[in-house]
C-alpha positions as CSV (number, residue, x, y, z in Angstrom):
1,M,-0.7,-96.5,7.7
2,S,0.8,-98.9,10.3
3,Q,1.8,-97.9,13.8
4,S,5.5,-98.6,13.1
5,A,5.4,-96.4,10.1
6,T,3.8,-93.5,11.8
7,T,5.9,-93.4,15.0
8,K,8.9,-92.3,12.9
9,L,7.3,-88.8,12.8
10,N,7.9,-86.6,15.8
11,F,4.7,-84.7,16.6
12,I,6.2,-81.6,18.2
13,E,8.7,-81.3,15.4
14,E,5.9,-81.6,12.8
15,L,4.0,-78.8,14.5
16,R,7.2,-76.6,14.8
17,W,8.1,-76.7,11.1
18,R,4.5,-76.3,10.1
19,G,4.2,-73.1,12.2
20,M,1.4,-74.8,14.3
21,L,2.9,-74.5,17.8
22,Q,2.3,-71.6,20.1
23,D,2.4,-72.5,23.8
24,I,3.6,-75.8,25.3
25,M,3.6,-76.9,28.9
26,P,7.0,-78.0,30.3
27,G,7.3,-81.8,30.1
28,T,4.9,-82.2,27.1
29,E,7.7,-83.0,24.6
30,E,9.2,-85.6,27.0
31,L,5.8,-87.2,27.5
32,L,5.3,-87.6,23.7
33,S,8.8,-89.1,23.2
34,K,8.1,-92.0,25.6
35,G,5.4,-93.6,23.4
36,P,1.8,-93.3,22.2
37,V,-0.2,-90.7,24.1
38,R,-4.0,-90.0,24.2
39,G,-4.7,-86.4,23.5
40,Y,-7.8,-84.4,22.7
41,I,-9.2,-81.2,21.3
42,G,-12.7,-79.8,22.0
43,F,-15.1,-78.6,19.2
44,D,-17.9,-76.2,19.5
45,P,-21.2,-77.8,18.4
46,T,-23.0,-74.6,17.5
47,S,-23.5,-75.7,13.9
48,D,-24.2,-79.0,12.1
49,S,-21.1,-78.4,10.1
50,L,-17.5,-77.6,10.9
51,G,-16.1,-74.5,9.0
52,V,-12.6,-74.0,7.6
53,G,-11.8,-72.1,10.8
54,N,-12.0,-75.5,12.6
55,L,-9.6,-77.2,10.2
56,V,-6.5,-76.1,12.0
57,Q,-7.5,-78.2,15.1
58,V,-8.8,-81.0,12.9
59,M,-5.3,-81.1,11.2
60,I,-3.6,-81.1,14.6
61,L,-5.5,-84.3,15.5
62,L,-4.7,-85.8,12.0
63,H,-1.0,-85.1,12.5
64,F,-1.2,-86.5,16.1
65,Q,-2.6,-89.7,14.7
66,R,0.0,-89.8,11.9
67,C,2.7,-89.6,14.5
68,G,1.5,-92.7,16.3
69,H,-0.7,-91.2,19.0
70,Q,-4.4,-91.6,19.8
71,P,-6.5,-88.6,18.9
72,V,-9.8,-87.8,20.7
73,A,-12.3,-85.3,19.4
74,L,-14.5,-83.9,22.2
75,V,-17.8,-82.4,21.0
76,G,-19.2,-80.1,23.6
77,G,-22.8,-81.3,23.9
78,A,-22.9,-79.9,27.4
79,T,-20.6,-76.8,27.0
80,G,-22.6,-75.9,23.9
81,M,-25.5,-75.2,26.2
82,V,-23.3,-72.7,28.1
83,G,-21.0,-70.9,25.7
84,D,-17.3,-70.1,25.9
85,P,-16.4,-66.5,26.5
86,S,-12.9,-66.9,25.0
87,G,-12.4,-64.5,22.1
88,K,-16.1,-63.4,22.3
89,S,-17.4,-59.9,22.9
90,A,-20.9,-61.0,23.8
91,E,-22.8,-63.9,25.2
92,R,-24.0,-66.3,22.5
93,N,-27.4,-68.1,22.1
94,L,-27.7,-71.3,24.0
95,L,-28.8,-74.5,22.2
96,S,-31.5,-77.1,22.8
97,E,-30.5,-80.8,23.2
98,E,-32.3,-81.7,20.0
99,I,-30.3,-79.2,17.9
100,L,-27.1,-80.2,19.7
101,Q,-27.6,-83.8,18.8
102,Q,-28.2,-82.9,15.1
103,N,-25.0,-80.8,15.1
104,L,-22.9,-83.5,16.7
105,A,-24.0,-86.0,14.1
106,G,-23.0,-83.7,11.3
107,Q,-19.6,-82.9,12.7
108,K,-18.8,-86.6,13.4
109,K,-19.4,-87.4,9.7
110,Q,-16.9,-84.7,8.7
111,L,-14.2,-85.7,11.3
112,E,-14.3,-89.2,9.8
113,K,-12.8,-87.9,6.6
114,F,-9.7,-86.8,8.5
115,L,-9.3,-89.3,11.3
116,D,-9.2,-93.1,11.3
117,F,-11.9,-94.4,13.7
118,T,-11.4,-98.1,12.8
119,A,-10.4,-100.4,15.7
120,G,-6.7,-100.8,16.4
121,P,-3.7,-99.0,17.8
122,G,-4.1,-95.2,17.6
123,Q,-7.9,-95.5,16.8
124,A,-9.5,-92.1,16.9
125,M,-12.3,-91.6,19.5
126,L,-15.3,-89.2,19.6
127,V,-16.6,-88.2,23.0
128,N,-19.5,-85.9,24.1
129,N,-19.2,-84.1,27.4
130,Y,-23.0,-84.2,27.7
131,D,-22.6,-87.9,28.6
132,W,-20.9,-87.1,31.9
133,F,-22.5,-83.8,32.7
134,K,-26.2,-84.8,32.1
135,E,-26.4,-86.5,35.6
136,F,-24.2,-84.0,37.4
137,S,-26.3,-81.8,39.6
138,F,-25.3,-78.1,40.2
139,L,-24.8,-78.7,43.9
140,D,-22.6,-81.8,43.3
141,F,-20.5,-79.8,40.9
142,I,-19.9,-76.8,43.1
143,R,-19.2,-79.1,46.1
144,D,-16.9,-81.7,44.3
145,V,-15.3,-79.6,41.7
146,G,-15.8,-75.9,42.3
147,K,-14.1,-76.0,45.7
148,H,-10.7,-76.9,44.1
149,I,-10.3,-73.7,42.1
150,T,-10.3,-70.2,43.6
151,V,-12.2,-67.2,42.2
152,N,-8.8,-65.4,42.1
153,Y,-7.4,-68.1,39.9
154,M,-10.4,-67.9,37.5
155,M,-10.4,-64.1,37.5
156,A,-6.7,-64.0,36.4
157,K,-7.5,-65.7,33.0
158,D,-7.3,-63.4,29.9
159,S,-10.6,-64.7,28.6
160,V,-12.3,-63.4,31.8
161,Q,-10.3,-60.2,32.1
162,K,-11.1,-59.1,28.5
163,R,-14.8,-59.4,29.2
164,L,-15.0,-57.7,32.6
165,E,-15.6,-54.3,31.1
166,T,-18.4,-55.4,28.7
167,G,-20.0,-57.7,31.2
168,L,-19.6,-61.4,31.9
169,S,-22.5,-63.6,33.1
170,F,-22.0,-66.2,35.8
171,T,-22.8,-68.9,33.1
172,E,-19.8,-67.8,31.0
173,F,-17.6,-67.3,34.0
174,T,-18.0,-70.9,35.0
175,Y,-17.1,-72.1,31.5
176,Q,-13.4,-72.6,32.2
177,L,-14.3,-74.8,35.3
178,V,-16.7,-76.9,33.1
179,Q,-14.1,-77.3,30.4
180,G,-11.4,-78.0,33.1
181,Y,-13.6,-80.8,34.4
182,D,-13.7,-82.3,30.9
183,F,-10.0,-82.7,31.0
184,Y,-10.1,-84.2,34.6
185,Y,-12.9,-86.6,33.6
186,L,-11.0,-87.8,30.4
187,W,-7.7,-88.1,32.4
188,K,-9.4,-90.0,35.2
189,N,-11.6,-92.3,33.1
190,H,-9.9,-92.6,29.7
191,G,-6.2,-92.0,30.4
192,L,-5.9,-88.8,28.4
193,Q,-2.8,-86.9,29.3
194,L,-2.8,-84.0,26.8
195,Q,-5.2,-81.3,25.7
196,M,-4.6,-79.2,22.6
197,G,-6.4,-76.2,21.1
198,G,-6.1,-72.7,19.8
199,S,-4.1,-70.2,21.7
200,D,-7.3,-68.5,22.9
201,Q,-8.0,-71.7,24.9
202,W,-4.8,-71.7,26.9
203,G,-6.6,-70.4,30.1
204,N,-9.3,-73.0,29.9
205,I,-6.8,-75.8,29.2
206,T,-4.5,-75.0,32.0
207,T,-7.5,-74.8,34.4
208,G,-8.0,-78.5,33.5
209,T,-4.3,-79.4,34.3
210,E,-4.7,-77.5,37.6
211,L,-7.9,-79.4,38.5
212,I,-6.1,-82.7,37.8
213,R,-3.3,-81.7,40.1
214,R,-5.5,-80.4,42.9
215,M,-8.3,-83.1,42.8
216,D,-6.1,-86.2,42.4
217,G,-2.5,-85.0,42.6
218,G,-2.2,-86.0,38.9
219,E,-0.1,-84.6,36.0
220,A,-1.4,-83.6,32.6
221,F,-0.1,-81.5,29.8
222,A,-1.1,-78.9,27.2
223,L,-0.2,-77.2,24.0
224,T,-1.8,-74.6,21.8
225,T,-1.6,-73.5,18.2
226,P,-1.4,-69.9,16.9
227,L,-4.7,-68.3,15.7
228,I,-4.6,-67.9,11.9
229,K,-4.5,-64.4,10.7
230,K,-4.6,-63.5,7.0
231,A,-1.9,-61.3,5.6
232,D,-4.5,-58.5,4.9
233,G,-5.8,-58.6,8.5
234,T,-9.2,-60.1,7.7
235,K,-10.5,-63.1,9.6
236,F,-9.6,-66.5,8.2
237,G,-12.4,-68.7,7.0
238,K,-14.8,-65.8,6.1
239,T,-15.6,-64.3,2.7
240,E,-17.8,-61.4,1.7
241,S,-20.6,-64.0,1.4
242,G,-20.0,-65.5,4.8
243,N,-18.4,-68.6,6.4
244,I,-16.8,-71.3,4.4
245,W,-18.3,-74.6,5.6
246,L,-17.2,-78.2,5.1
247,D,-20.8,-79.2,4.3
248,P,-21.4,-79.1,0.6
249,K,-25.0,-78.0,1.2
250,K,-23.7,-74.9,2.9
251,T,-20.7,-74.2,0.7
252,S,-20.5,-75.9,-2.7
253,P,-17.3,-77.9,-3.5
254,Y,-16.7,-75.3,-6.3
255,K,-16.8,-72.4,-3.8
256,F,-14.7,-74.4,-1.4
257,Y,-12.1,-75.0,-4.0
258,Q,-12.2,-71.4,-5.1
259,F,-11.6,-70.2,-1.5
260,W,-8.2,-71.9,-1.4
261,L,-7.4,-71.1,-5.0
262,N,-7.9,-67.4,-4.4
263,S,-5.6,-67.2,-1.3
264,S,-2.7,-64.8,-1.5
265,D,0.9,-65.9,-2.1
266,E,1.8,-64.9,1.5
267,D,-1.1,-66.8,3.0
268,S,-0.5,-69.8,0.8
269,K,2.9,-70.3,2.3
270,N,1.3,-70.8,5.7
271,Y,-1.7,-72.8,4.4
272,I,0.5,-75.4,2.5
273,R,2.1,-76.2,5.8
274,I,-1.1,-76.1,8.0
275,F,-3.7,-77.7,5.8
276,T,-1.8,-80.4,3.9
277,T,0.1,-83.5,4.8
278,M,2.9,-82.8,2.4
279,T,6.4,-83.4,3.7
280,R,8.8,-80.5,4.5
281,E,10.9,-81.4,1.5
282,A,7.9,-81.4,-0.8
283,V,6.6,-78.1,0.6
284,E,10.0,-76.4,0.2
285,A,10.4,-77.7,-3.4
286,L,6.9,-76.5,-4.3
287,E,7.7,-73.1,-2.8
288,A,10.8,-72.8,-4.9
289,E,8.7,-73.7,-8.0
290,H,6.1,-71.2,-7.1
291,Q,8.6,-68.4,-6.6
292,A,10.0,-69.0,-10.0
293,A,6.6,-68.7,-11.7
294,P,4.1,-67.2,-9.2
295,H,1.5,-66.6,-12.0
296,L,1.0,-70.4,-12.2
297,R,-0.3,-70.3,-8.6
298,L,1.2,-73.7,-7.9
299,L,0.9,-73.3,-4.1
300,Q,-2.7,-72.4,-4.2
301,K,-3.5,-75.2,-6.6
302,A,-1.8,-77.8,-4.5
303,I,-3.6,-76.7,-1.3
304,A,-7.0,-76.5,-3.1
305,K,-6.5,-80.0,-4.5
306,E,-5.6,-81.8,-1.3
307,V,-8.1,-80.1,0.9
308,T,-11.0,-80.3,-1.5
309,I,-10.4,-84.0,-2.1
310,R,-10.1,-84.7,1.6
311,V,-13.2,-82.7,2.6
312,H,-15.4,-83.7,-0.4
313,S,-14.0,-86.2,-3.0
314,E,-11.8,-86.5,-6.0
315,A,-14.9,-86.3,-8.3
316,D,-15.9,-83.0,-6.6
317,Y,-12.4,-81.7,-7.0
318,N,-12.3,-82.6,-10.7
319,A,-15.8,-80.9,-11.2
320,A,-14.6,-77.8,-9.4
321,V,-11.5,-77.6,-11.7
322,E,-13.6,-78.1,-14.7
323,A,-16.1,-75.5,-13.5
324,S,-13.3,-73.0,-13.0
325,E,-12.1,-73.6,-16.5
326,I,-15.6,-72.7,-17.8
327,L,-15.5,-69.3,-16.2
328,F,-11.8,-68.5,-16.6
329,G,-10.5,-70.8,-19.3
330,N,-11.5,-72.4,-22.6
331,A,-13.6,-75.3,-21.4
332,P,-15.7,-77.1,-24.0
333,T,-19.5,-76.9,-24.2
334,E,-19.7,-80.5,-22.9
335,A,-18.1,-79.4,-19.6
336,L,-20.8,-76.7,-19.2
337,S,-23.6,-79.2,-19.8
338,R,-22.2,-81.6,-17.2
339,L,-22.5,-79.1,-14.4
340,D,-25.2,-79.8,-11.9
341,E,-27.6,-77.0,-11.0
342,D,-25.9,-76.1,-7.7
343,T,-22.5,-75.9,-9.2
344,L,-23.7,-73.9,-12.2
345,L,-25.3,-71.4,-9.8
346,S,-22.2,-71.3,-7.7
347,V,-20.0,-70.6,-10.7
348,F,-22.1,-67.8,-11.9
349,E,-23.1,-66.3,-8.6
350,G,-22.9,-62.5,-9.0
351,V,-23.3,-62.7,-12.8
352,P,-26.2,-60.5,-14.0
353,Q,-29.4,-62.6,-14.3
354,V,-32.7,-62.1,-16.1
355,T,-35.8,-64.3,-16.0
356,I,-38.0,-64.8,-19.1
357,S,-41.2,-66.9,-19.1
358,R,-41.2,-70.4,-20.4
359,A,-44.1,-69.6,-22.7
360,E,-42.0,-67.1,-24.6
361,F,-39.2,-69.6,-25.1
362,E,-41.6,-72.3,-26.2
363,A,-43.0,-69.9,-28.8
364,G,-39.4,-69.0,-29.9
365,I,-37.6,-65.7,-29.2
366,P,-35.5,-64.1,-32.0
367,V,-31.9,-63.8,-30.5
368,L,-31.8,-60.1,-31.1
369,D,-35.0,-59.7,-29.1
370,L,-33.5,-61.9,-26.4
371,L,-30.2,-60.1,-26.2
372,A,-31.4,-56.5,-26.5
373,D,-35.1,-56.0,-25.8
374,K,-35.8,-58.8,-23.2
375,S,-32.5,-58.9,-21.3
376,S,-30.7,-55.6,-21.9
377,I,-27.4,-57.5,-22.4
378,F,-27.0,-55.1,-25.4
379,P,-28.2,-51.5,-25.4
380,S,-29.5,-52.0,-29.0
381,R,-30.4,-54.7,-31.5
382,G,-27.9,-53.1,-33.9
383,E,-25.0,-53.5,-31.5
384,A,-26.0,-57.1,-30.8
385,R,-26.1,-57.9,-34.5
386,K,-22.7,-56.4,-35.0
387,L,-21.0,-58.4,-32.3
388,I,-22.7,-61.6,-33.3
389,Q,-21.4,-61.1,-36.9
390,S,-17.9,-60.5,-35.7
391,G,-18.0,-63.8,-33.6
392,G,-18.1,-62.1,-30.2
393,V,-21.2,-63.7,-28.7
394,S,-21.6,-67.2,-27.3
395,V,-24.6,-69.0,-25.9
396,N,-23.8,-72.0,-23.7
397,K,-20.1,-71.7,-24.9
398,Q,-21.1,-72.1,-28.5
399,K,-20.4,-69.2,-30.9
400,L,-23.6,-67.5,-32.1
401,A,-23.2,-67.3,-35.9
402,D,-26.7,-66.2,-37.1
403,P,-28.2,-62.9,-35.7
404,N,-31.5,-64.0,-37.2
405,A,-31.6,-67.3,-35.2
406,V,-34.5,-68.1,-32.8
407,Q,-33.9,-69.4,-29.3
408,T,-36.3,-72.1,-28.0
409,M,-36.2,-74.4,-25.0
410,E,-33.8,-76.7,-26.9
411,G,-30.2,-76.8,-25.6
412,M,-31.0,-75.2,-22.2
413,L,-28.7,-76.1,-19.3
414,Q,-30.6,-78.1,-16.7
415,G,-33.7,-77.4,-18.8
416,K,-33.8,-73.8,-17.8
417,Y,-30.6,-71.8,-18.1
418,L,-28.8,-70.0,-21.0
419,L,-25.3,-68.7,-20.4
420,V,-24.6,-65.7,-22.7
421,Q,-21.0,-64.6,-23.1
422,K,-20.4,-61.1,-24.5
423,G,-16.8,-60.6,-25.5
424,K,-14.2,-62.4,-23.4
425,K,-15.2,-61.6,-19.9
426,N,-18.8,-60.5,-19.7
427,Y,-21.2,-63.3,-18.7
428,Y,-25.0,-63.2,-18.3
429,L,-27.4,-65.9,-17.1
430,I,-30.8,-66.1,-18.7
431,I,-33.3,-68.1,-16.7
432,C,-36.4,-69.7,-18.0
433,G,-39.1,-68.9,-15.5
434,A,-42.5,-70.4,-14.9
């Protein structure tokens, strides 16, 4: 999208209607109205993948770029070695340089799916604060930077106050000063005027603006976004099985798609604004459609589609939809056979599983033995026979017509799986073992 096209959008107005604006420093809106601005958000490099919890800040940078400004993503190679106390109840593990570098490479790859890093006006930048801290000695830091911020000022921050009772190490206490220096360095050397982040970062961000004022008499600005809370009170981005990651090796595209598809109607009204680039008019029209027929889950499907395609690919999205149809709809057998092993196991995670040796399959197992004696899918051979005869049993989505049939290795999914469906909703996965 060209610069002229994108500047028509007002960044602050975009954030306001999307419900993505919490705190804003006076003068920020005026600054942004004068022309393109460089602004940044910091990311924690404690994993080689961003999670969906990071997506709010990633989307802020995306909208920032869409509105004609220049987004900068700071990955905290140095601060990752320290640990931010904001919103934390305990000190976290510190990371080695080798692991940090690995994590940074993984995150950059993911950010490139949201931000345009190609040369030109508004080009996204990626910076690593390790680059300016690696040669900075402790004595130099406390002499040149530390003297500008009083202990009283640092103690007054909420992130510090909340940890005083449980205990706060000196390492963590200095974090706001280190992050504040990031802002000063980027302001001084790269002309950045704005720092953004979650509302829990307000104290750290404003320490940066204060450093800029006290060290150089400069002026910088800040804004934050609300922290996402789900309607049921549980933490956004987590499920019973753990974090939802952007890396397909950590969270399969199918699981990723399902995460958004399964969101509540109330949460989806927020998510459609926060995690998509749909216009206000399009969002409001879709909400009206959804309200008229909530059972169609139009909001959830729209969110799941846009976010899955952006994070993974259109092919992964189509595969996830097809996989969902296998489990919850009437997808054909061919759809099942097209599933790769990871997706297959993702789809049927939690489904009862039983492993039977390869030798038995190669010799041939009568299906009644398979369904009753070997797997306990049925309590008896008689019950299995009865349901087969009435058309209530499928193997790999094909109706089992003959109770006297013999199952061999032929027709196994990925050469080692049989999906047995008993009735409409009961699935079982039989695995061919060694």
